[in-house]
Jmol script that loads the backbone (N, CA, C; Angstrom):
load data "model"
ATOM      1  N   MET A   1      16.367 -14.546 -36.429  1.00  0.00           N
ATOM      2  CA  MET A   1      15.743 -13.747 -35.029  1.00  0.00           C
ATOM      3  C   MET A   1      16.215 -12.334 -35.574  1.00  0.00           C
ATOM      4  N   SER A   2      15.735 -11.199 -35.385  1.00  0.00           N
ATOM      5  CA  SER A   2      16.250  -9.899 -35.537  1.00  0.00           C
ATOM      6  C   SER A   2      17.353  -9.707 -34.692  1.00  0.00           C
ATOM      7  N   THR A   3      17.841  -8.616 -34.990  1.00  0.00           N
ATOM      8  CA  THR A   3      18.966  -8.102 -33.701  1.00  0.00           C
ATOM      9  C   THR A   3      18.173  -7.438 -32.722  1.00  0.00           C
ATOM     10  N   GLY A   4      16.699  -6.818 -32.871  1.00  0.00           N
ATOM     11  CA  GLY A   4      16.022  -5.962 -32.085  1.00  0.00           C
ATOM     12  C   GLY A   4      15.459  -6.996 -31.198  1.00  0.00           C
ATOM     13  N   ALA A   5      14.844  -8.529 -31.407  1.00  0.00           N
ATOM     14  CA  ALA A   5      14.548  -9.393 -30.614  1.00  0.00           C
ATOM     15  C   ALA A   5      15.316  -9.730 -29.798  1.00  0.00           C
ATOM     16  N   ALA A   6      16.545 -10.283 -30.386  1.00  0.00           N
ATOM     17  CA  ALA A   6      17.696 -10.561 -29.437  1.00  0.00           C
ATOM     18  C   ALA A   6      18.119  -9.915 -28.684  1.00  0.00           C
ATOM     19  N   SER A   7      18.351  -8.605 -28.716  1.00  0.00           N
ATOM     20  CA  SER A   7      18.427  -7.516 -27.508  1.00  0.00           C
ATOM     21  C   SER A   7      17.385  -7.479 -26.298  1.00  0.00           C
ATOM     22  N   VAL A   8      15.868  -7.428 -26.867  1.00  0.00           N
ATOM     23  CA  VAL A   8      15.029  -7.397 -25.914  1.00  0.00           C
ATOM     24  C   VAL A   8      15.145  -8.999 -25.074  1.00  0.00           C
ATOM     25  N   LEU A   9      15.521  -9.861 -26.074  1.00  0.00           N
ATOM     26  CA  LEU A   9      15.538 -11.406 -25.207  1.00  0.00           C
ATOM     27  C   LEU A   9      16.844 -11.159 -24.117  1.00  0.00           C
ATOM     28  N   ALA A  10      17.911 -10.525 -24.587  1.00  0.00           N
ATOM     29  CA  ALA A  10      19.177 -10.419 -23.507  1.00  0.00           C
ATOM     30  C   ALA A  10      18.811  -9.629 -22.375  1.00  0.00           C
ATOM     31  N   TRP A  11      17.989  -8.686 -22.643  1.00  0.00           N
ATOM     32  CA  TRP A  11      17.860  -7.835 -21.449  1.00  0.00           C
ATOM     33  C   TRP A  11      16.912  -8.456 -20.666  1.00  0.00           C
ATOM     34  N   THR A  12      15.999  -8.998 -21.109  1.00  0.00           N
ATOM     35  CA  THR A  12      14.834  -9.674 -20.375  1.00  0.00           C
ATOM     36  C   THR A  12      15.883 -10.718 -19.526  1.00  0.00           C
ATOM     37  N   GLY A  13      16.609 -11.572 -19.761  1.00  0.00           N
ATOM     38  CA  GLY A  13      17.287 -12.522 -19.238  1.00  0.00           C
ATOM     39  C   GLY A  13      18.109 -11.831 -18.032  1.00  0.00           C
ATOM     40  N   ALA A  14      18.632 -10.893 -18.780  1.00  0.00           N
ATOM     41  CA  ALA A  14      19.437 -10.151 -17.407  1.00  0.00           C
ATOM     42  C   ALA A  14      18.617  -9.292 -16.327  1.00  0.00           C
ATOM     43  N   ALA A  15      17.718  -9.381 -16.657  1.00  0.00           N
ATOM     44  CA  ALA A  15      16.405  -8.128 -15.781  1.00  0.00           C
ATOM     45  C   ALA A  15      16.109  -9.501 -15.026  1.00  0.00           C
ATOM     46  N   THR A  16      15.500 -10.584 -15.383  1.00  0.00           N
ATOM     47  CA  THR A  16      15.359 -11.846 -14.556  1.00  0.00           C
ATOM     48  C   THR A  16      16.704 -12.386 -13.360  1.00  0.00           C
ATOM     49  N   THR A  17      17.648 -12.521 -13.905  1.00  0.00           N
ATOM     50  CA  THR A  17      18.566 -12.869 -13.314  1.00  0.00           C
ATOM     51  C   THR A  17      18.846 -11.689 -12.250  1.00  0.00           C
ATOM     52  N   MET A  18      18.813 -10.517 -12.783  1.00  0.00           N
ATOM     53  CA  MET A  18      18.867  -9.638 -11.246  1.00  0.00           C
ATOM     54  C   MET A  18      17.849  -9.722 -10.066  1.00  0.00           C
ATOM     55  N   VAL A  19      16.502 -10.212 -10.660  1.00  0.00           N
ATOM     56  CA  VAL A  19      15.564 -10.238  -9.663  1.00  0.00           C
ATOM     57  C   VAL A  19      15.783 -11.161  -8.733  1.00  0.00           C
ATOM     58  N   ALA A  20      15.851 -12.307  -9.394  1.00  0.00           N
ATOM     59  CA  ALA A  20      16.467 -13.652  -8.846  1.00  0.00           C
ATOM     60  C   ALA A  20      17.572 -13.481  -7.741  1.00  0.00           C
ATOM     61  N   SER A  21      18.365 -13.030  -8.037  1.00  0.00           N
ATOM     62  CA  SER A  21      19.636 -12.310  -7.284  1.00  0.00           C
ATOM     63  C   SER A  21      19.134 -11.728  -6.060  1.00  0.00           C
ATOM     64  N   LEU A  22      18.526 -10.621  -6.093  1.00  0.00           N
ATOM     65  CA  LEU A  22      17.889  -9.713  -5.458  1.00  0.00           C
ATOM     66  C   LEU A  22      17.178 -10.486  -4.248  1.00  0.00           C
ATOM     67  N   SER A  23      16.301 -11.371  -4.823  1.00  0.00           N
ATOM     68  CA  SER A  23      15.342 -12.106  -4.176  1.00  0.00           C
ATOM     69  C   SER A  23      16.148 -13.022  -2.708  1.00  0.00           C
ATOM     70  N   LEU A  24      17.120 -13.563  -3.526  1.00  0.00           N
ATOM     71  CA  LEU A  24      17.833 -14.235  -2.513  1.00  0.00           C
ATOM     72  C   LEU A  24      18.625 -13.699  -1.592  1.00  0.00           C
ATOM     73  N   LEU A  25      19.215 -12.684  -2.131  1.00  0.00           N
ATOM     74  CA  LEU A  25      19.752 -11.462  -1.144  1.00  0.00           C
ATOM     75  C   LEU A  25      18.765 -10.914   0.091  1.00  0.00           C
ATOM     76  N   GLY A  26      17.535 -10.710  -0.676  1.00  0.00           N
ATOM     77  CA  GLY A  26      16.483 -10.542   0.451  1.00  0.00           C
ATOM     78  C   GLY A  26      16.383 -11.421   1.603  1.00  0.00           C
ATOM     79  N   THR A  27      16.206 -12.683   0.896  1.00  0.00           N
ATOM     80  CA  THR A  27      15.840 -14.011   1.966  1.00  0.00           C
ATOM     81  C   THR A  27      17.097 -13.915   3.138  1.00  0.00           C
ATOM     82  N   GLY A  28      18.287 -13.616   2.288  1.00  0.00           N
ATOM     83  CA  GLY A  28      19.271 -14.078   3.396  1.00  0.00           C
ATOM     84  C   GLY A  28      19.048 -12.805   4.579  1.00  0.00           C
ATOM     85  N   VAL A  29      18.838 -11.427   4.234  1.00  0.00           N
ATOM     86  CA  VAL A  29      18.917 -10.443   5.003  1.00  0.00           C
ATOM     87  C   VAL A  29      17.695 -10.788   6.018  1.00  0.00           C
ATOM     88  N   ILE A  30      16.797 -11.214   5.571  1.00  0.00           N
ATOM     89  CA  ILE A  30      15.615 -11.297   6.462  1.00  0.00           C
ATOM     90  C   ILE A  30      16.016 -12.636   7.310  1.00  0.00           C
ATOM     91  N   ALA A  31      16.404 -13.613   7.091  1.00  0.00           N
ATOM     92  CA  ALA A  31      16.685 -14.474   7.531  1.00  0.00           C
ATOM     93  C   ALA A  31      17.723 -14.248   8.803  1.00  0.00           C
ATOM     94  N   GLN A  32      18.761 -13.515   8.606  1.00  0.00           N
ATOM     95  CA  GLN A  32      19.882 -13.231   9.267  1.00  0.00           C
ATOM     96  C   GLN A  32      19.028 -12.445  10.733  1.00  0.00           C
ATOM     97  N   SER A  33      18.201 -11.493  10.273  1.00  0.00           N
ATOM     98  CA  SER A  33      17.349 -10.545  11.225  1.00  0.00           C
ATOM     99  C   SER A  33      16.763 -11.040  12.011  1.00  0.00           C
ATOM    100  N   ARG A  34      15.714 -12.146  11.149  1.00  0.00           N
ATOM    101  CA  ARG A  34      15.393 -13.034  12.341  1.00  0.00           C
ATOM    102  C   ARG A  34      16.205 -14.086  13.424  1.00  0.00           C
ATOM    103  N   ALA A  35      17.067 -14.273  12.889  1.00  0.00           N
ATOM    104  CA  ALA A  35      18.189 -15.151  13.728  1.00  0.00           C
ATOM    105  C   ALA A  35      18.407 -14.003  14.860  1.00  0.00           C
ATOM    106  N   ALA A  36      18.947 -12.966  14.597  1.00  0.00           N
ATOM    107  CA  ALA A  36      19.321 -12.017  15.363  1.00  0.00           C
ATOM    108  C   ALA A  36      18.391 -11.451  16.654  1.00  0.00           C
ATOM    109  N   THR A  37      16.978 -11.635  16.219  1.00  0.00           N
ATOM    110  CA  THR A  37      16.046 -11.594  17.083  1.00  0.00           C
ATOM    111  C   THR A  37      15.779 -12.422  17.847  1.00  0.00           C
ATOM    112  N   ALA A  38      15.728 -13.793  17.216  1.00  0.00           N
ATOM    113  CA  ALA A  38      15.484 -14.994  18.161  1.00  0.00           C
ATOM    114  C   ALA A  38      16.525 -14.800  19.113  1.00  0.00           C
ATOM    115  N   ALA A  39      17.746 -14.741  18.947  1.00  0.00           N
ATOM    116  CA  ALA A  39      18.672 -14.661  19.776  1.00  0.00           C
ATOM    117  C   ALA A  39      19.052 -13.763  20.955  1.00  0.00           C
ATOM    118  N   ASP A  40      18.488 -12.546  20.354  1.00  0.00           N
ATOM    119  CA  ASP A  40      18.484 -11.469  21.784  1.00  0.00           C
ATOM    120  C   ASP A  40      17.296 -11.943  22.878  1.00  0.00           C
ATOM    121  N   LEU A  41      16.003 -12.404  22.019  1.00  0.00           N
ATOM    122  CA  LEU A  41      15.170 -12.523  23.041  1.00  0.00           C
ATOM    123  C   LEU A  41      15.107 -13.965  23.871  1.00  0.00           C
ATOM    124  N   ALA A  42      15.981 -14.652  23.287  1.00  0.00           N
ATOM    125  CA  ALA A  42      16.142 -16.006  24.024  1.00  0.00           C
ATOM    126  C   ALA A  42      17.215 -15.851  25.398  1.00  0.00           C
ATOM    127  N   SER A  43      18.320 -15.014  25.054  1.00  0.00           N
ATOM    128  CA  SER A  43      19.304 -14.341  25.900  1.00  0.00           C
ATOM    129  C   SER A  43      18.712 -13.671  27.049  1.00  0.00           C
ATOM    130  N   LEU A  44      17.837 -12.770  26.457  1.00  0.00           N
ATOM    131  CA  LEU A  44      17.386 -12.022  27.414  1.00  0.00           C
ATOM    132  C   LEU A  44      16.249 -12.788  28.667  1.00  0.00           C
ATOM    133  N   ALA A  45      15.538 -13.797  27.825  1.00  0.00           N
ATOM    134  CA  ALA A  45      14.571 -14.725  28.521  1.00  0.00           C
ATOM    135  C   ALA A  45      15.649 -15.555  29.748  1.00  0.00           C
ATOM    136  N   GLY A  46      16.489 -15.808  29.182  1.00  0.00           N
ATOM    137  CA  GLY A  46      17.535 -17.037  29.797  1.00  0.00           C
ATOM    138  C   GLY A  46      18.169 -16.041  31.010  1.00  0.00           C
ATOM    139  N   ALA A  47      18.458 -14.783  30.725  1.00  0.00           N
ATOM    140  CA  ALA A  47      18.980 -13.693  32.098  1.00  0.00           C
ATOM    141  C   ALA A  47      17.806 -13.704  32.966  1.00  0.00           C
ATOM    142  N   ASP A  48      16.637 -13.662  32.630  1.00  0.00           N
ATOM    143  CA  ASP A  48      15.590 -13.168  33.409  1.00  0.00           C
ATOM    144  C   ASP A  48      15.442 -14.175  34.237  1.00  0.00           C
ATOM    145  N   ALA A  49      15.502 -15.441  33.669  1.00  0.00           N
ATOM    146  CA  ALA A  49      15.401 -16.790  34.599  1.00  0.00           C
ATOM    147  C   ALA A  49      16.595 -16.867  35.582  1.00  0.00           C
ATOM    148  N   VAL A  50      17.689 -16.589  35.097  1.00  0.00           N
ATOM    149  CA  VAL A  50      18.854 -16.556  36.232  1.00  0.00           C
ATOM    150  C   VAL A  50      18.252 -15.629  37.223  1.00  0.00           C
ATOM    151  N   ALA A  51      17.912 -14.337  36.810  1.00  0.00           N
ATOM    152  CA  ALA A  51      17.782 -13.474  37.922  1.00  0.00           C
ATOM    153  C   ALA A  51      16.514 -13.831  38.957  1.00  0.00           C
ATOM    154  N   VAL A  52      15.531 -14.693  38.412  1.00  0.00           N
ATOM    155  CA  VAL A  52      14.281 -15.287  39.612  1.00  0.00           C
ATOM    156  C   VAL A  52      14.922 -16.486  40.054  1.00  0.00           C
ATOM    157  N   ALA A  53      16.105 -16.865  39.987  1.00  0.00           N
ATOM    158  CA  ALA A  53      16.719 -18.295  40.340  1.00  0.00           C
ATOM    159  C   ALA A  53      15.849 -19.529  39.734  1.00  0.00           C
ATOM    160  N   HIS A  54      15.269 -19.156  38.329  1.00  0.00           N
ATOM    161  CA  HIS A  54      15.064 -20.331  37.733  1.00  0.00           C
ATOM    162  C   HIS A  54      15.930 -21.760  37.615  1.00  0.00           C
ATOM    163  N   GLY A  55      15.699 -22.857  37.817  1.00  0.00           N
ATOM    164  CA  GLY A  55      16.612 -23.848  37.767  1.00  0.00           C
ATOM    165  C   GLY A  55      17.152 -24.332  36.354  1.00  0.00           C
ATOM    166  N   HIS A  56      16.617 -23.941  35.657  1.00  0.00           N
ATOM    167  CA  HIS A  56      17.349 -24.020  33.681  1.00  0.00           C
ATOM    168  C   HIS A  56      16.955 -22.862  33.168  1.00  0.00           C
ATOM    169  N   PRO A  57      17.914 -22.012  33.258  1.00  0.00           N
ATOM    170  CA  PRO A  57      17.901 -20.701  32.150  1.00  0.00           C
ATOM    171  C   PRO A  57      17.746 -21.173  30.361  1.00  0.00           C
ATOM    172  N   CYS A  58      18.702 -21.997  30.360  1.00  0.00           N
ATOM    173  CA  CYS A  58      18.951 -22.720  28.867  1.00  0.00           C
ATOM    174  C   CYS A  58      17.453 -23.306  28.362  1.00  0.00           C
ATOM    175  N   ALA A  59      16.803 -23.994  29.484  1.00  0.00           N
ATOM    176  CA  ALA A  59      15.507 -24.593  28.755  1.00  0.00           C
ATOM    177  C   ALA A  59      14.484 -23.336  28.484  1.00  0.00           C
ATOM    178  N   VAL A  60      14.409 -22.176  29.207  1.00  0.00           N
ATOM    179  CA  VAL A  60      13.784 -20.990  29.032  1.00  0.00           C
ATOM    180  C   VAL A  60      14.324 -20.519  27.685  1.00  0.00           C
ATOM    181  N   ALA A  61      15.684 -20.297  27.698  1.00  0.00           N
ATOM    182  CA  ALA A  61      16.149 -19.979  26.300  1.00  0.00           C
ATOM    183  C   ALA A  61      15.823 -20.740  24.776  1.00  0.00           C
ATOM    184  N   ALA A  62      15.954 -21.997  25.289  1.00  0.00           N
ATOM    185  CA  ALA A  62      15.233 -22.612  24.308  1.00  0.00           C
ATOM    186  C   ALA A  62      13.868 -22.449  23.618  1.00  0.00           C
ATOM    187  N   ASP A  63      13.079 -22.501  24.685  1.00  0.00           N
ATOM    188  CA  ASP A  63      11.451 -22.380  24.255  1.00  0.00           C
ATOM    189  C   ASP A  63      11.154 -21.024  23.862  1.00  0.00           C
ATOM    190  N   VAL A  64      11.754 -20.085  24.037  1.00  0.00           N
ATOM    191  CA  VAL A  64      11.584 -18.843  23.240  1.00  0.00           C
ATOM    192  C   VAL A  64      12.258 -18.650  22.319  1.00  0.00           C
ATOM    193  N   ALA A  65      13.504 -19.112  22.101  1.00  0.00           N
ATOM    194  CA  ALA A  65      13.830 -19.397  20.575  1.00  0.00           C
ATOM    195  C   ALA A  65      13.132 -20.204  19.748  1.00  0.00           C
ATOM    196  N   ALA A  66      12.372 -21.367  20.106  1.00  0.00           N
ATOM    197  CA  ALA A  66      11.602 -21.921  19.295  1.00  0.00           C
ATOM    198  C   ALA A  66      10.210 -21.356  18.809  1.00  0.00           C
ATOM    199  N   ARG A  67       9.860 -20.511  20.108  1.00  0.00           N
ATOM    200  CA  ARG A  67       8.136 -19.977  19.592  1.00  0.00           C
ATOM    201  C   ARG A  67       9.032 -19.054  18.622  1.00  0.00           C
ATOM    202  N   ASN A  68       9.864 -18.357  18.222  1.00  0.00           N
ATOM    203  CA  ASN A  68      10.477 -17.556  17.304  1.00  0.00           C
ATOM    204  C   ASN A  68      11.022 -18.336  16.134  1.00  0.00           C
ATOM    205  N   ASP A  69      10.605 -19.352  15.636  1.00  0.00           N
ATOM    206  CA  ASP A  69      11.119 -20.315  14.672  1.00  0.00           C
ATOM    207  C   ASP A  69      12.740 -20.399  14.361  1.00  0.00           C
ATOM    208  N   ALA A  70      13.345 -20.625  15.758  1.00  0.00           N
ATOM    209  CA  ALA A  70      14.659 -20.519  15.661  1.00  0.00           C
ATOM    210  C   ALA A  70      15.005 -22.132  16.397  1.00  0.00           C
ATOM    211  N   ARG A  71      16.015 -22.693  16.129  1.00  0.00           N
ATOM    212  CA  ARG A  71      16.511 -23.519  16.873  1.00  0.00           C
ATOM    213  C   ARG A  71      17.725 -23.419  17.818  1.00  0.00           C
ATOM    214  N   LEU A  72      17.732 -23.585  19.057  1.00  0.00           N
ATOM    215  CA  LEU A  72      19.098 -23.106  19.997  1.00  0.00           C
ATOM    216  C   LEU A  72      20.095 -24.143  19.756  1.00  0.00           C
ATOM    217  N   LEU A  73      21.085 -23.597  19.292  1.00  0.00           N
ATOM    218  CA  LEU A  73      22.453 -24.497  19.147  1.00  0.00           C
ATOM    219  C   LEU A  73      23.294 -24.735  20.267  1.00  0.00           C
ATOM    220  N   ARG A  74      23.359 -23.602  20.994  1.00  0.00           N
ATOM    221  CA  ARG A  74      24.174 -23.472  22.077  1.00  0.00           C
ATOM    222  C   ARG A  74      23.998 -22.417  23.225  1.00  0.00           C
ATOM    223  N   CYS A  75      23.769 -23.057  24.474  1.00  0.00           N
ATOM    224  CA  CYS A  75      23.393 -22.153  25.470  1.00  0.00           C
ATOM    225  C   CYS A  75      24.323 -22.103  27.072  1.00  0.00           C
ATOM    226  N   GLU A  76      24.851 -21.428  27.493  1.00  0.00           N
ATOM    227  CA  GLU A  76      25.789 -21.128  28.368  1.00  0.00           C
ATOM    228  C   GLU A  76      25.571 -20.367  29.660  1.00  0.00           C
ATOM    229  N   GLN A  77      25.139 -20.616  30.876  1.00  0.00           N
ATOM    230  CA  GLN A  77      25.441 -19.641  31.507  1.00  0.00           C
ATOM    231  C   GLN A  77      26.674 -19.611  32.011  1.00  0.00           C
ATOM    232  N   ARG A  78      27.044 -18.224  32.476  1.00  0.00           N
ATOM    233  CA  ARG A  78      28.378 -17.706  33.160  1.00  0.00           C
ATOM    234  C   ARG A  78      28.071 -16.806  33.950  1.00  0.00           C
ATOM    235  N   HIS A  79      27.861 -17.311  35.237  1.00  0.00           N
ATOM    236  CA  HIS A  79      27.691 -16.287  36.349  1.00  0.00           C
ATOM    237  C   HIS A  79      26.383 -16.054  36.328  1.00  0.00           C
ATOM    238  N   TRP A  80      26.311 -14.666  35.819  1.00  0.00           N
ATOM    239  CA  TRP A  80      24.773 -14.046  35.912  1.00  0.00           C
ATOM    240  C   TRP A  80      24.294 -13.880  34.494  1.00  0.00           C
ATOM    241  N   ASP A  81      25.237 -13.725  33.712  1.00  0.00           N
ATOM    242  CA  ASP A  81      24.779 -14.194  31.956  1.00  0.00           C
ATOM    243  C   ASP A  81      24.493 -15.405  31.407  1.00  0.00           C
ATOM    244  N   VAL A  82      23.617 -14.883  30.345  1.00  0.00           N
ATOM    245  CA  VAL A  82      23.339 -16.238  29.458  1.00  0.00           C
ATOM    246  C   VAL A  82      24.066 -15.859  28.131  1.00  0.00           C
ATOM    247  N   LEU A  83      24.596 -16.732  27.439  1.00  0.00           N
ATOM    248  CA  LEU A  83      24.839 -16.855  26.163  1.00  0.00           C
ATOM    249  C   LEU A  83      24.232 -18.018  25.281  1.00  0.00           C
ATOM    250  N   VAL A  84      23.537 -17.012  24.046  1.00  0.00           N
ATOM    251  CA  VAL A  84      23.058 -18.224  23.243  1.00  0.00           C
ATOM    252  C   VAL A  84      23.444 -18.353  21.654  1.00  0.00           C
ATOM    253  N   THR A  85      23.418 -19.115  21.113  1.00  0.00           N
ATOM    254  CA  THR A  85      23.542 -19.357  19.715  1.00  0.00           C
ATOM    255  C   THR A  85      22.461 -19.891  19.097  1.00  0.00           C
ATOM    256  N   VAL A  86      21.712 -19.115  18.329  1.00  0.00           N
ATOM    257  CA  VAL A  86      20.406 -19.676  17.723  1.00  0.00           C
ATOM    258  C   VAL A  86      20.771 -20.157  15.846  1.00  0.00           C
ATOM    259  N   GLU A  87      20.060 -20.624  15.552  1.00  0.00           N
ATOM    260  CA  GLU A  87      19.705 -21.128  13.940  1.00  0.00           C
ATOM    261  C   GLU A  87      18.448 -20.892  13.401  1.00  0.00           C
ATOM    262  N   VAL A  88      18.369 -20.455  12.306  1.00  0.00           N
ATOM    263  CA  VAL A  88      16.715 -19.939  11.397  1.00  0.00           C
ATOM    264  C   VAL A  88      17.255 -20.746  10.297  1.00  0.00           C
ATOM    265  N   ASP A  89      16.223 -21.128   9.436  1.00  0.00           N
ATOM    266  CA  ASP A  89      15.994 -21.760   8.501  1.00  0.00           C
ATOM    267  C   ASP A  89      15.566 -20.574   7.380  1.00  0.00           C
ATOM    268  N   ALA A  90      16.834 -20.800   6.333  1.00  0.00           N
ATOM    269  CA  ALA A  90      16.524 -19.684   5.167  1.00  0.00           C
ATOM    270  C   ALA A  90      16.810 -19.953   4.083  1.00  0.00           C
ATOM    271  N   ALA A  91      15.833 -21.325   3.582  1.00  0.00           N
ATOM    272  CA  ALA A  91      15.831 -22.092   2.541  1.00  0.00           C
ATOM    273  C   ALA A  91      15.879 -21.187   1.243  1.00  0.00           C
ATOM    274  N   PRO A  92      16.136 -21.482   0.262  1.00  0.00           N
ATOM    275  CA  PRO A  92      17.116 -22.214  -0.269  1.00  0.00           C
ATOM    276  C   PRO A  92      18.682 -21.936   0.193  1.00  0.00           C
ATOM    277  N   LEU A  93      18.762 -21.098   1.091  1.00  0.00           N
ATOM    278  CA  LEU A  93      20.294 -20.529   1.390  1.00  0.00           C
ATOM    279  C   LEU A  93      20.726 -21.667   2.576  1.00  0.00           C
ATOM    280  N   PRO A  94      21.749 -21.540   2.921  1.00  0.00           N
ATOM    281  CA  PRO A  94      22.361 -22.251   4.312  1.00  0.00           C
ATOM    282  C   PRO A  94      21.458 -21.479   5.532  1.00  0.00           C
ATOM    283  N   PRO A  95      21.132 -21.999   6.417  1.00  0.00           N
ATOM    284  CA  PRO A  95      20.636 -21.842   7.594  1.00  0.00           C
ATOM    285  C   PRO A  95      21.354 -20.339   8.212  1.00  0.00           C
ATOM    286  N   ALA A  96      20.955 -19.315   8.824  1.00  0.00           N
ATOM    287  CA  ALA A  96      21.185 -17.991   9.437  1.00  0.00           C
ATOM    288  C   ALA A  96      21.629 -18.391  10.785  1.00  0.00           C
ATOM    289  N   THR A  97      22.426 -17.622  11.517  1.00  0.00           N
ATOM    290  CA  THR A  97      22.874 -18.304  12.614  1.00  0.00           C
ATOM    291  C   THR A  97      22.898 -16.775  13.302  1.00  0.00           C
ATOM    292  N   ALA A  98      23.108 -16.613  14.634  1.00  0.00           N
ATOM    293  CA  ALA A  98      23.215 -15.360  15.528  1.00  0.00           C
ATOM    294  C   ALA A  98      23.803 -15.829  17.079  1.00  0.00           C
ATOM    295  N   ARG A  99      24.366 -14.882  17.493  1.00  0.00           N
ATOM    296  CA  ARG A  99      24.838 -15.260  18.973  1.00  0.00           C
ATOM    297  C   ARG A  99      24.307 -13.767  19.561  1.00  0.00           C
ATOM    298  N   SER A 100      24.162 -13.995  21.243  1.00  0.00           N
ATOM    299  CA  SER A 100      23.548 -13.007  21.875  1.00  0.00           C
ATOM    300  C   SER A 100      23.987 -13.261  23.324  1.00  0.00           C
ATOM    301  N   ARG A 101      24.235 -12.240  23.679  1.00  0.00           N
ATOM    302  CA  ARG A 101      24.648 -12.275  25.303  1.00  0.00           C
ATOM    303  C   ARG A 101      23.548 -11.248  26.047  1.00  0.00           C
ATOM    304  N   ALA A 102      22.952 -11.900  27.615  1.00  0.00           N
ATOM    305  CA  ALA A 102      22.154 -10.911  28.431  1.00  0.00           C
ATOM    306  C   ALA A 102      22.719 -11.380  29.815  1.00  0.00           C
ATOM    307  N   GLY A 103      22.586  -9.974  30.277  1.00  0.00           N
ATOM    308  CA  GLY A 103      22.586 -10.231  31.651  1.00  0.00           C
ATOM    309  C   GLY A 103      22.652  -8.939  32.587  1.00  0.00           C
ATOM    310  N   PRO A 104      22.886  -9.079  33.568  1.00  0.00           N
ATOM    311  CA  PRO A 104      22.829  -7.373  34.521  1.00  0.00           C
ATOM    312  C   PRO A 104      23.845  -6.561  33.916  1.00  0.00           C
ATOM    313  N   GLY A 105      23.791  -5.555  34.016  1.00  0.00           N
ATOM    314  CA  GLY A 105      24.946  -4.855  34.212  1.00  0.00           C
ATOM    315  C   GLY A 105      25.691  -4.653  35.272  1.00  0.00           C
ATOM    316  N   PRO A 106      27.107  -3.978  34.939  1.00  0.00           N
ATOM    317  CA  PRO A 106      27.999  -4.235  36.413  1.00  0.00           C
ATOM    318  C   PRO A 106      27.147  -3.498  37.507  1.00  0.00           C
ATOM    319  N   ALA A 107      26.594  -2.544  37.394  1.00  0.00           N
ATOM    320  CA  ALA A 107      26.084  -1.912  38.649  1.00  0.00           C
ATOM    321  C   ALA A 107      24.697  -2.504  39.217  1.00  0.00           C
ATOM    322  N   GLU A 108      24.169  -3.325  38.519  1.00  0.00           N
ATOM    323  CA  GLU A 108      22.822  -4.094  38.766  1.00  0.00           C
ATOM    324  C   GLU A 108      23.326  -5.593  39.466  1.00  0.00           C
ATOM    325  N   LEU A 109      24.759  -5.989  39.626  1.00  0.00           N
ATOM    326  CA  LEU A 109      24.987  -7.172  40.252  1.00  0.00           C
ATOM    327  C   LEU A 109      24.654  -7.156  41.650  1.00  0.00           C
ATOM    328  N   PRO A 110      24.462  -8.251  42.239  1.00  0.00           N
ATOM    329  CA  PRO A 110      24.323  -8.296  43.633  1.00  0.00           C
ATOM    330  C   PRO A 110      25.345  -8.601  44.621  1.00  0.00           C
TER     331      PRO A 110
END
end "model"
wireframe off; spacefill off
backbone 0.3
color backbone group
């Protein structure tokens, strides 16, 4: 094999490795963004359920998380606030998780 062909082969291998790495990085960033969105929506739905005196705000939060292709890992109601942790599949990477809290502002409390 000539030196020119070896150089082209080496550069092709390096470029392929770089593209694969960037693809994995993009997958991770997108999964983290999806997890953050699902967590925000789930906590807002749960807080809304608390505001209208729904008996199970965490069930509402779980439903919203599922509709956003996420799993509700943890849900806690603290007074008027709802705190959630969700997980989104990021295959082939580990799952992406995000947390969120929603509730009325201090001036809005009854």
